C-alpha positions, 0 to 999 in steps of 0.5 A, spaced: 500 500 500 502 506 498 502 512 502 498 518 500 505 522 500 507 518 494 501 519 490 502 527 491 509 527 490 508 523 483 503 529 481 507 534 483 510 536 476 503 537 473 501 541 479 507 546 478 507 547 471 507 555 469 506 557 476 510 562 480 514 561 486 510 563 491 504 559 488 509 553 488 510 554 496 503 554 497 502 548 493 507 544 497 504 546 503 497 544 502 499 537 499 503 536 506 509 531 503 512 527 508 519 524 505 519 519 511 513 516 508 516 516 501 523 513 503 519 507 506 518 505 499 525 504 497 526 498 502 521 493 499 
């Protein structure tokens, strides 16, 4: 089972296309990527 942070990280390039830096920071804060969850996928 994949954590939600992994899915959010995968869609990030599509979300930030043609956005300003301030908008990108808001998007990153709102989707709440937890890198510890994403890192666990490499253990399998």
